[in-house]
C-alpha angles and dihedrals in degrees: 000000000000098000102022119139095231114107109243109215120211091234090054094050092049092050092048093048090051092045093050091048091056097044096048097044101034095096091068100056095099096043113128126242110285140197112333093003088076098061093033095048122014095029094036104114091199091068092057085084102031098172088072087066098045095076137100088237093060091048092052094046095045098035093121091044095065091271094171093052090051090048090054090053090048089051089053091050089048095050102038109003115229098332107136092214093073093050091048092050093051090049091046091048093052090046089056092045090054094053089052092050093048086053093058094040092052093052091055091043094055092051095047091054090055101245091156086067090063093047105273108145119206093257089058094046091051093047094049090049090053093048094051090047090053090049086053092048102047106029112123094231086071092067094085092052094046106035098034093080095205087057085072084101088072095045096045097047086050090057091057091040094056091040092053092047090049092052089050090053091050089053093052092048097055109109093219128010126189122216092255094049092047089054092048093054092047092049089049094050090046092052091047089052092046089056092047094048088057091059093048133338094239086097087074086084093058092093089054094054093045091052093049089048089054099044102031103073112092090232097050112135088223097073095088089055092048092048088050097048102028095120097048091046091047091051093050093047090047092051093050092047091047095051091045093055090043090059095041093056098040094048118048091188097053115114097353119162126242092300127086120260093244091059093059129096085231131270099263090051091043094053092043088053098052103072086058089045092055098044103032099034114019099038094038089051090050092051097037109023101191129121092024110184134192089210110031121190104236123184112240114233116217108175138041089234093065111123087222088061100038096047095045092048088048092052090049092051094047092048094052098038090041093052092053095047097043105039110044095190088067093221094127091045089054094054095042085053088047090057095045097041098046089047091045101089093059099029098048131015100011106078112211133183094249122056091213137013124173095222092064090067093056102110095017086063094068088074091062093040088056094052091046090052089049090052091050090047091056093048097052093036090058100044098035089198121149088223091061089055086056091063091062093057092044091052094051089043094054091046089050094050092046088051092051092048092046086051088064093055088068095053093106141004089248096053091044096053096040088057093046096043090052089055099040103029092157097055120096099217099061088048093052094044093046086054092049090049091054089049093053088052091055094251096134098166092052094046091051089049093056093041088056091049092050089052089057090059095038120008099180103063115125099211093053096050094042093049095043087049091054092050094050088050091052088052092050094250096137099167092053092044091052090050095055093039091051091049090046089052090053092047094051108014093172092066110097098199096070089058090044091056094046085052093054095048093050088047093054088048089049097241091138098173094054089044089052090050095050094044090050087053091051096052089044085062098041112021089186097058098121098178090058092049086052090052093047087054090054092048092047104036099043108026113022098046092241102122097158091055089042092054093051090052089051091049092050093048090052092050093052094047114016092175099051113137095260097039096120095051088051092051091049090050094050089049094050092052091045093072094043 
């Protein structure tokens, strides 16, 4: 394949990439919403009226809160409601588009770095670009980004990232560019990057990749400028990096991810752990994609003297320095930098809740796949044996089969968390989510068993206590339910549902004053809680001899939810009392 004589057309490559994408990922299109996709999509009250999100005003207001991503979810709701297949099709479409964009970007990159000068003909460049794009398309590590719907942020941001880089390549390849044309290209690239940034802030690294693309080739016209101003440029960069790290280590909340600061392992420990995550988890999984895991159990590094930290930093330094010394055209160095730079926001300065997540390596992985494709190309080009070409097909086939198999793990909450728990048995989240999955399947006893196990590891988790209370309530074990709901309300006192559940229990026990107290607390926290307003109406109108207040609560409940199951009874009650 790599050194064959048949001419590979651009159209043929694009069609084959698209077909492979559909074949490899087709078995996941009916998978349900999983993990964070449930609260962010199906339980998201803002998506009940999607048209309010599909406006320029919303994008402007929520620009830094991944506004474009949320608009894409609203578009799915507008087109097909909450049917998962529409969301999966859009994710897959973007993934295939990214593989196509990568194919075109790679062809241009090979030529810019002068691979023609070392004997790479056009056909070989195109074929290696195609092979690298197919690896990016079908590698099993991409399943989390493609199938996990809320990871659309990674896939969508990558579309704009690659499109912006492609436009920059087009600009550099123009034989002559007038000032208006130059400004037009820069404006288009800026707008593309702006859209991508509103999907995920990974796009903030695009300027670094474009600068590296411009300056890195040995024949770049920018080298005289760099040599002349190297001390000034180095001084400015050192000052910026120094100020950034000073801010990072003096303000624990600076540049944290979507989790709260108190949920973190701490910035110093996070940054010390990341070199090991990159070398011993991400690169390892890219080369040997087995035992993939949505919630990997990563060792936290606490000191600079840790072997994990020292060895991984040494490996990274050797890779970068070695690539500069050995490969004079700096092509290998560029794609290693591609990998590290794109990965850098989530694996260095931005502290996140999880030390590792496979979707973070989505676009960064292309740097490794390109180098892998080049290694295979060199091997097949030197041997010129038909048997070596077979290796390429086997590699793509193995990756495709592993991806299809990994897709099936996501077919249900239960299969996903059984797989995760088997690989991370000491982490609390897989245990809690496995319990929840059994609960959704109606296996209450197994759910209670796993929730109780999770309480042994971590007794003060809100979700565990709330869900366990709910299960005990369904089994009629009200004292146990009250105990866990009370604990849940103390762990997260800003969540109204715990107080609402306590109110319902005390209402059923005819402890009306207690029920009234807890219901009032729930609506204080959520003034739009129609069900609780209805329950307040029941307590006050029928049991606390406060009919006027009870009617007010009924009226408020009806205003908030005019289509609730007992809406007609409430209307009749309000009408009857209107004439008294």
